[in-house]
PLY file of the C-alpha trace (Angstrom):
ply
format ascii 1.0
element vertex 139
property float x
property float y
property float z
element edge 138
property int vertex1
property int vertex2
end_header
-9.89 197.64 12.73
-12.26 200.27 11.39
-15.28 198.40 12.78
-13.72 198.23 16.25
-12.81 201.92 16.17
-16.33 202.81 15.08
-17.81 200.66 17.85
-15.60 202.31 20.48
-16.56 205.80 19.27
-20.26 204.87 19.29
-20.06 203.47 22.83
-18.16 206.50 24.06
-20.79 208.83 22.56
-23.58 206.77 24.07
-22.08 206.94 27.57
-21.58 210.69 27.19
-25.26 211.03 26.27
-26.28 208.93 29.27
-24.16 211.15 31.53
-25.97 214.24 30.19
-29.29 212.43 30.76
-28.28 211.68 34.34
-27.20 215.28 34.97
-30.58 216.57 33.81
-32.92 213.95 35.32
-31.14 212.42 38.33
-33.15 214.42 40.87
-36.30 212.69 39.58
-35.08 209.09 39.76
-36.72 208.52 43.14
-38.68 210.29 45.84
-35.66 209.79 48.09
-33.62 211.89 45.66
-36.30 214.59 45.64
-36.56 214.63 49.43
-32.79 214.71 49.92
-32.48 218.02 48.04
-32.82 221.29 49.89
-34.98 223.97 48.27
-32.07 225.77 46.62
-30.71 222.62 44.97
-34.17 221.53 43.83
-34.77 224.96 42.33
-31.41 224.78 40.54
-32.26 221.36 39.08
-35.67 222.59 37.90
-34.21 225.68 36.23
-31.48 223.52 34.65
-34.18 221.21 33.30
-36.08 224.16 31.83
-32.90 225.37 30.16
-32.13 221.94 28.73
-35.51 221.61 26.99
-35.64 225.14 25.56
-35.80 225.47 21.81
-35.39 228.96 20.33
-35.93 230.44 23.81
-39.29 228.66 24.12
-40.06 225.95 26.62
-43.24 224.15 27.59
-41.83 223.75 31.12
-41.59 226.63 33.57
-38.71 225.83 35.92
-40.06 227.89 38.81
-43.53 226.36 38.51
-41.96 222.89 38.34
-39.97 223.70 41.48
-43.14 224.72 43.33
-45.06 221.62 42.23
-42.23 219.18 42.99
-41.91 220.61 46.51
-45.57 219.72 47.05
-45.32 216.34 45.29
-42.39 215.18 47.39
-44.38 215.88 50.56
-47.69 214.26 49.60
-46.65 211.37 47.38
-47.29 207.85 48.59
-46.10 205.06 46.33
-45.35 201.46 47.18
-42.30 201.19 44.97
-40.08 204.24 44.61
-39.50 204.05 40.86
-40.22 206.77 38.29
-43.10 204.97 36.57
-44.97 204.69 39.88
-44.32 208.35 40.57
-45.66 209.23 37.11
-48.78 207.13 37.66
-49.38 208.79 41.04
-49.03 212.28 39.55
-51.36 211.29 36.71
-53.92 209.94 39.17
-54.10 213.12 41.25
-54.13 215.25 38.06
-52.98 218.47 39.72
-49.36 218.79 38.59
-49.17 218.99 34.79
-45.54 220.21 34.68
-44.38 217.38 36.92
-46.30 214.91 34.76
-44.63 216.23 31.59
-41.17 216.04 33.16
-41.60 212.45 34.37
-43.11 211.41 31.05
-40.14 212.90 29.19
-37.69 211.22 31.50
-39.28 207.82 30.99
-39.60 208.08 27.22
-36.24 209.59 26.35
-34.43 206.27 26.68
-36.47 204.92 23.78
-34.42 207.18 21.52
-31.24 205.29 22.44
-32.14 202.46 20.07
-29.49 203.55 17.55
-26.76 201.82 19.57
-28.65 198.54 19.36
-29.00 198.96 15.60
-25.25 199.36 15.21
-24.62 196.14 17.08
-27.12 194.27 14.94
-25.29 195.59 11.85
-22.08 194.13 13.22
-23.66 190.69 13.08
-24.48 191.21 9.41
-20.93 192.33 8.65
-19.50 189.38 10.51
-21.75 186.96 8.62
-20.77 188.55 5.32
-17.06 188.36 6.10
-17.32 184.71 7.11
-19.21 183.86 3.92
-16.63 185.45 1.60
-13.62 183.92 3.30
-12.14 181.03 1.45
-9.93 178.31 2.74
-6.69 177.93 0.91
-5.20 174.46 0.89
0 1
1 2
2 3
3 4
4 5
5 6
6 7
7 8
8 9
9 10
10 11
11 12
12 13
13 14
14 15
15 16
16 17
17 18
18 19
19 20
20 21
21 22
22 23
23 24
24 25
25 26
26 27
27 28
28 29
29 30
30 31
31 32
32 33
33 34
34 35
35 36
36 37
37 38
38 39
39 40
40 41
41 42
42 43
43 44
44 45
45 46
46 47
47 48
48 49
49 50
50 51
51 52
52 53
53 54
54 55
55 56
56 57
57 58
58 59
59 60
60 61
61 62
62 63
63 64
64 65
65 66
66 67
67 68
68 69
69 70
70 71
71 72
72 73
73 74
74 75
75 76
76 77
77 78
78 79
79 80
80 81
81 82
82 83
83 84
84 85
85 86
86 87
87 88
88 89
89 90
90 91
91 92
92 93
93 94
94 95
95 96
96 97
97 98
98 99
99 100
100 101
101 102
102 103
103 104
104 105
105 106
106 107
107 108
108 109
109 110
110 111
111 112
112 113
113 114
114 115
115 116
116 117
117 118
118 119
119 120
120 121
121 122
122 123
123 124
124 125
125 126
126 127
127 128
128 129
129 130
130 131
131 132
132 133
133 134
134 135
135 136
136 137
137 138
């Protein structure tokens, strides 16, 4: 029972983390999302992003500068497939929007840190194998 409870808690925490991730980055998921926001909402998202990456009141992202750059990016960008990696590559190619590049790079690499959930599931296989091996059949 303890293993099941632990698994449920881990999954619940993981989904809560993904919800936070979505709240911070959802405006960047596609150009359609960026274009659908009015200036006030885009500014709010950018300032929220700046606040979420601050550490000891220091941030390498200026929310207002990001807002200005993303307003330009959403007007000039031309990508075949509207996915974040293509947007990142486009921004990298034009090399004029360093804050936007940093934000997209962070968004695309943050999911790599979610590997801990996969590790827990692989541990469950080990526990299961161990339990099966120590079980004895009584005649």
